[in-house]
N, C-alpha and C positions, 0 to 999 in steps of 0.2 A: 443474584444481582443482575440488573439489566446493564447492558453495555452500549455505549453510544458510538455513532459514526464520527471519526476523527480526521479523516483525510480522504480525498478523492484523487484519481490518477487517470490521465489520458495517455494511452500508448499510441504513437503516431509514426507512420512510415516517413512522412516529411515533417519532422518536428519543427524545423525552422518556419515552414509555412504555417503550421498549426499555432505556434506561439505568436507569429505576426497576426494572424487572423483574430485570435481571442484578445491579444493586447489592444488592437484597433477596435474591435467590436465592443468589448466591455471595459477597456481601459485598465486591464490587469497589469500589475507590477510582476514581471517574470524575470528571475535571476538564475544564472547557471548554478548548479550544484553537483557538478561532476561532468565527465565527458559526454554522457548521454542523457543527463537528467537536468530538469529546470524546475524550480519551485515557483508557485504562484502564491503570492502574499494574500493573507486573508484580507477581506474588504468589509467594513462595517460589521454586521453580526454574522457574516459568512465565515466559512472555514477555508483555510488555505488548501492547496492541492499540488499536483506535480504533473509534468509532461515528460514522458520517457520516449526517446527515439528507439523505435524497434525495427528490426531487420527480419527478412524471410528466415524462417517460416512463421514467426510470430505475427498474428494478425493485429490490426489496429483494434483498440478496445477502449472501454471506459469502465472503471470499477470504483469501488470505495472500500475503506479500511474500517474495521471495528476494533475498539480497544478491548483487550481481554487480560484476565489475570495471568493466564498461562497458555502460551501459544500451542504447545504440544497437546495439552489436555483438551483445549477447544477444537483443535484440528481432529483429534481422534473422536471427539463427540459429534462433530459434523459428519464424519464418515459413517459413524454408527447410525446417524439419522438419514442416511441416504446420499450424502454428498460424495464426490470424488476428490481426492487430494491432488492438487496440480503443482503446488510448490511446498516442499517440506519446510520445517522451521529453518529459517535463515537469519543470521545476524546482520544488522545494519549498524555499522560502528558508531558509537556515540548516541544511539537512538533506542535500540532494543532488538527484539526478534519478530520477524513476520512470517507468515505462511499464507498460502491461498488454497481455496477449494472452489469446485464447481458445484453449485447447488442442484437439487434434483431436477430443475428445469433448464439447467445449462448456463446459469449466470456465474461468472467468476467473481469471487468475493474475497478480500484480504482481511486478515486479522493481525493485530499488532500488540505485542506485550512490551510496553515501554520499559526502559531500564528501571531498576529499583521497583517495578510493579506499580509505578505511580499513575494509577487510573484516573485519580481526580484531576491531575494536570492534563492527562491525555484527553479526557472527555470534555473538558472546558478550556477556553482560551487561557493562555498564560498571560501575565501582565503585558507582554508584548503582542498579544493577539494571536499567538500561533500554537500549533500542536507540536508534539515531539517530532513529527515527520517534517516540520519546516526546518529542522536542523540537520537533514540529510547532508552528508559530506563532512560531519563533524569529526573530531579526533578518533583515531582508530584504537579504541580502548581494549578490544579483545582480539586483534589480529585477524579478524574474519574478513571475508570479501565484502566489498561495498555493495549497496543496493544498485543494481544496473540490469541491462537487458538479460544477462546471464541468469538472473533470478527469476525470470519469467519464461520458462520453456513453453508453457501453454499446451503441453501435451500431458493429458492426465495420467498419473501413475495408475497402476492396476489395482491399488488398494481401494476397495469400495465395499460398503455393506448395505444391505437392503434395510429399509426402515423397519424398526421393531414393530411387530403387528399385534 
């Protein structure tokens, strides 16, 4: 089954400046969703995203997230194909679980397993026009830590496999 991109994210050292820049440039509706995270509402046919305030040693970044059926299985498959795991499976309360990997050319990509495995909802806009990630900061259903800078160490773990040849 093919999996779609459902969310994008900008990691910014000066998040207030970046939020103001994009709000002014594109007219984006940006709302707080935690102490270091803000959500960008989807516009028209576009998808929503987020802006995360990052601190040293985390670099500024731009990434996207792909909906998957099982985050652990997809992460293991990415490693088997030559990626490097950068963030292991991590719960986002009220949303699901995400992980990140660095692809063979060095791009950091996120994967998201929505709660209840609801990929249909994750891959297409809901009636409100948002993806499950637009609800970051929802109720803490499983007692896990929230999605924040701590979830993005950006130092690859040592787990890596060479592509099957």
